[in-house]
C-alpha atoms as one frame of an Amber mdcrd trajectory, in Angstrom:
protein
   9.482   5.660  23.355   8.351   5.580  19.736   4.908   5.719  18.193   5.640
   2.239  16.822   5.489   0.887  20.379   1.757   1.602  20.608  -0.470  -1.202
  19.270  -3.247   1.212  18.259  -0.882   2.778  15.709  -0.533  -0.550  13.897
  -4.276  -1.153  13.968  -5.013   2.298  12.522  -2.385   1.832   9.814  -3.803
  -1.573   8.816  -7.334  -0.136   8.673  -6.279   2.891   6.610  -4.280   0.873
   4.101  -7.028  -1.720   3.720  -9.630   0.994   3.126  -7.232   2.656   0.687
  -6.716  -0.561  -1.274 -10.422  -1.322  -1.495 -11.365   2.274  -2.291  -8.850
   2.534  -5.111  -9.982  -0.753  -6.646 -13.574   0.485  -6.523 -12.605   3.774
  -8.188 -10.793   2.008 -11.036 -13.645  -0.453 -11.581 -16.250   2.318 -11.442
 -14.389   4.578 -13.857 -13.654   1.717 -16.285 -17.297   0.628 -16.447 -18.511
   4.092 -17.486 -19.737   4.674 -21.051 -16.861   5.218 -23.540 -17.532   8.951
 -23.971 -17.148   9.469 -20.209 -14.401   6.902 -19.715 -12.075   8.386 -22.349
 -12.105  11.940 -21.018  -8.864  13.421 -19.722 -10.271  13.796 -16.219 -11.357
  10.162 -16.069  -7.958   8.939 -17.234  -6.206  11.111 -14.647  -8.457   9.783
 -11.876  -7.699   6.197 -12.912  -3.946   6.852 -13.012  -3.948   8.513  -9.582
  -6.039   5.691  -8.155  -3.572   3.121  -9.480  -0.658   5.125  -8.022  -2.406
   5.302  -4.637  -3.123   1.554  -4.800   0.605   0.856  -5.293   1.456   3.122
  -2.355  -1.057   1.327  -0.112   0.611  -1.977  -1.045   3.947  -0.400  -0.127
   2.568   0.635   3.282   1.171  -2.841   3.968   4.552  -4.412   3.242   6.330
  -1.949   5.511   3.787  -2.463   8.288   4.313  -6.213   8.003   8.061  -5.741
   8.468   7.549  -3.380  11.421   5.089  -5.807  13.053   7.609  -8.635  12.566
  10.297  -6.509  14.234   8.022  -5.615  17.170   7.092  -9.275  17.737  10.750
 -10.306  17.527  11.700  -7.726  20.194   8.996  -8.999  22.552  10.081 -12.607
  22.061   6.782 -13.646  20.469   8.370 -14.539  17.142   9.953 -17.977  17.379
  11.030 -18.360  13.762  12.941 -16.204  11.338  12.212 -15.608   7.683  15.661
 -15.931   6.133  16.130 -13.763   3.086  12.551 -12.554   2.863  13.236  -9.150
   4.421  15.494  -8.171   1.518  12.941  -9.377  -1.009  10.061  -7.547   0.702
  12.129  -4.351   0.980  13.056  -4.567  -2.706   9.450  -5.071  -3.787   8.256
  -2.360  -1.424  10.830   0.105  -2.743   9.868  -0.727  -6.312   6.197  -0.123
  -5.507   7.055   3.210  -3.895   9.012   4.380  -6.949   6.308   3.055  -9.290
   3.669   4.890  -7.278   5.555   8.170  -7.401   6.325   7.821 -11.095   2.723
   6.943 -11.935   1.352   9.863  -9.932   3.651  12.314 -11.763   2.857  10.878
 -15.175
């Protein structure tokens, strides 16, 4: 039995990633609307960059959760149609977002 078999795990993951997306957008907007002398400080720029990196990682998690949810529904027989070719595209985009997130956070 895996943790992925529990529905509460998926609900918690969706809530956390949604809060993460919204929180990171708010941080970027808040930091970018500051006066120029505060906005152009090194600390402010680092906070914006880390927020953007975290935003990309939250997008990555949402894509992966969508694929896991699709797999769980397919196993239970609740999924009556198949998305041909979209899994490869979603995995490619998700992998790109993960690498972009890591690279941005280290920059």
